[in-house]
C-alpha positions as CSV (number, residue, x, y, z in Angstrom):
1,M,20.4,3.8,18.5
2,V,21.9,2.9,15.1
3,Q,25.4,3.5,14.0
4,C,25.8,5.2,10.6
5,P,28.0,3.1,8.2
6,S,29.2,6.3,6.6
7,C,30.2,8.6,9.5
8,A,30.0,6.1,12.4
9,R,27.9,8.5,14.5
10,L,25.0,7.1,16.5
11,S,21.4,8.2,15.6
12,E,17.8,7.4,16.4
13,P,16.5,4.7,14.0
14,R,15.6,6.4,10.7
15,L,16.5,6.0,7.1
16,V,18.9,8.9,6.7
17,C,21.7,9.9,9.0
18,P,21.0,13.4,10.3
19,Q,24.8,14.1,10.5
20,C,26.1,13.1,7.1
21,G,22.9,12.3,5.0
22,G,24.0,8.7,4.3
23,P,21.6,5.8,4.6
24,L,21.2,4.2,8.0
25,P,20.7,0.4,8.5
26,A,17.6,1.1,10.6
27,E,14.6,-1.2,11.0
28,T,11.7,0.9,11.9
29,D,7.9,1.0,11.4
30,G,6.5,2.4,8.1
31,F,5.3,5.6,9.6
32,A,8.7,6.4,11.2
33,A,10.4,5.4,7.9
34,L,8.5,8.1,6.1
35,G,8.8,10.6,8.9
36,L,5.0,10.6,9.6
37,A,3.1,10.5,12.8
38,R,1.6,7.1,13.6
39,K,-2.0,8.1,12.8
40,L,-4.7,6.6,10.6
41,V,-5.4,9.9,8.9
42,I,-2.5,11.1,6.8
43,D,-2.1,13.7,4.2
44,P,-1.6,11.9,0.9
45,A,0.4,14.8,-0.5
46,A,2.8,14.7,2.5
47,L,3.1,10.9,2.1
48,E,4.0,11.3,-1.6
49,R,6.5,14.1,-0.9
50,A,8.2,12.2,1.9
51,Y,8.4,9.1,-0.2
52,H,10.0,10.9,-3.2
53,D,12.4,12.9,-1.1
54,L,13.6,9.9,0.8
55,S,13.8,7.8,-2.4
56,R,16.2,10.4,-3.9
57,R,18.3,10.6,-0.7
58,I,18.9,6.9,-0.2
59,H,18.6,5.4,-3.7
60,P,21.1,2.6,-4.2
61,D,22.5,4.3,-7.4
62,R,23.8,7.1,-5.2
63,F,25.9,4.7,-3.2
64,A,27.0,2.2,-5.9
65,Q,30.7,3.0,-5.2
66,S,30.3,3.1,-1.4
67,P,31.5,0.5,1.0
68,V,29.4,-2.7,1.3
69,R,27.8,-1.6,4.6
70,V,26.6,1.7,3.1
71,R,25.3,-0.1,0.0
72,D,23.5,-2.6,2.1
73,A,21.9,0.1,4.3
74,S,20.8,1.9,1.1
75,L,19.2,-1.3,-0.3
76,R,17.5,-2.2,2.9
77,G,16.3,1.3,3.5
78,T,14.9,1.6,-0.1
79,A,13.1,-1.7,0.4
80,L,11.6,-0.6,3.7
81,L,10.7,2.8,2.2
82,T,8.9,1.2,-0.8
83,R,7.0,-1.3,1.5
84,S,6.0,1.5,3.8
85,Y,4.8,3.7,1.0
86,R,2.7,1.0,-0.6
87,T,1.2,0.1,2.7
88,L,0.4,3.6,3.9
89,R,-1.0,5.0,0.6
90,D,-3.8,2.4,0.6
91,P,-6.4,3.1,3.4
92,V,-7.3,-0.5,4.0
93,S,-3.6,-1.6,4.2
94,R,-2.9,1.4,6.4
95,G,-5.7,0.5,8.8
96,I,-4.6,-3.2,9.1
97,Y,-1.0,-2.1,9.6
98,W,-2.0,0.5,12.2
99,L,-4.0,-2.1,14.1
100,E,-1.0,-4.5,14.0
101,L,1.3,-1.7,15.3
102,N,-1.1,-1.2,18.1
103,G,-1.2,-4.8,19.1
104,E,-4.4,-5.9,17.3
105,K,-3.9,-8.6,14.8
106,L,-6.7,-9.4,12.4
107,N,-7.4,-13.1,11.8
108,R,-5.6,-14.1,8.6
109,N,-7.6,-17.2,8.3
110,N,-10.9,-15.4,8.2
111,S,-12.4,-16.6,5.0
112,R,-16.0,-15.4,5.6
113,V,-17.3,-13.4,2.8
114,P,-20.3,-11.1,3.3
115,S,-23.4,-12.7,1.7
116,E,-24.1,-9.6,-0.4
117,L,-20.6,-9.7,-1.8
118,A,-20.8,-13.5,-2.5
119,E,-24.1,-13.0,-4.3
120,L,-22.7,-10.2,-6.4
121,V,-19.6,-12.2,-7.4
122,F,-21.7,-15.2,-8.4
123,E,-24.1,-13.0,-10.5
124,V,-21.2,-11.3,-12.3
125,Q,-19.5,-14.7,-12.9
126,E,-22.7,-16.0,-14.5
127,Q,-23.0,-12.9,-16.6
128,I,-19.4,-13.2,-17.8
129,A,-20.0,-16.9,-18.7
130,E,-23.2,-15.9,-20.6
131,L,-21.3,-13.3,-22.5
132,R,-18.5,-15.7,-23.4
133,A,-21.1,-18.2,-24.7
134,A,-22.9,-15.5,-26.7
135,R,-19.7,-14.3,-28.3
136,S,-18.7,-17.9,-29.3
137,D,-22.1,-18.5,-30.8
138,G,-22.3,-15.1,-32.6
139,D,-25.3,-14.2,-30.5
140,A,-26.8,-10.8,-31.1
141,R,-27.2,-10.3,-27.3
142,C,-23.5,-9.6,-26.9
143,R,-24.0,-5.8,-26.8
144,E,-26.8,-6.1,-24.3
145,L,-24.7,-8.4,-22.0
146,T,-21.6,-6.2,-22.4
147,D,-23.7,-3.1,-21.3
148,S,-25.1,-5.0,-18.4
149,L,-21.6,-6.0,-17.2
150,A,-20.4,-2.4,-17.6
151,G,-23.3,-1.3,-15.4
152,R,-22.3,-4.0,-12.8
153,R,-18.7,-2.7,-13.0
154,S,-19.9,0.8,-12.2
155,E,-21.9,-0.5,-9.3
156,I,-18.9,-2.3,-7.9
157,F,-16.6,0.7,-8.2
158,A,-19.2,2.9,-6.6
159,A,-19.5,0.4,-3.7
160,I,-15.7,0.3,-3.3
161,E,-15.6,4.1,-3.3
162,K,-18.3,4.2,-0.7
163,A,-16.5,1.7,1.5
164,V,-13.2,3.5,1.3
165,S,-15.0,6.8,2.2
166,E,-16.6,5.1,5.2
167,L,-13.3,3.7,6.2
168,L,-11.6,7.2,6.0
169,A,-14.5,8.7,8.0
170,N,-13.9,5.9,10.7
171,F,-10.2,6.8,10.7
172,E,-11.1,10.4,11.4
173,R,-13.3,9.4,14.3
């Protein structure tokens, strides 16, 4: 239970006091902070609505003339709300966070890069270096190299989109 710094009533940990509407000094997980179920699949529109609604309700500007404890609760709540929103709106961050909340920690020191990705990165770096050299030499191949890199960029964005779609499908399973 958390005591509201505005009305002194006890409440379950959340960002807004259900009695007076003031900010609560609650430390809670990101899903609870936004009033969402702790699930991998979330409705992006509901996430956005919850974030904006809570942002308006606990924003520090609303409590600028309030006692220090209330201002502090507002600042801490706003910081938690922002962190939670940023984490949950991104499917990859949400998945990692969800795993951590459920006791599964990914190895932070894992520096292995899939070979296909490493190969793609090296190829793109070589193409960028070639384009820079061509530009400084006034080489006529600049347009061709630029078009080639634009094609690579499209490939990369398509691969990212496919990976995120696969991740979301895994979340649903």
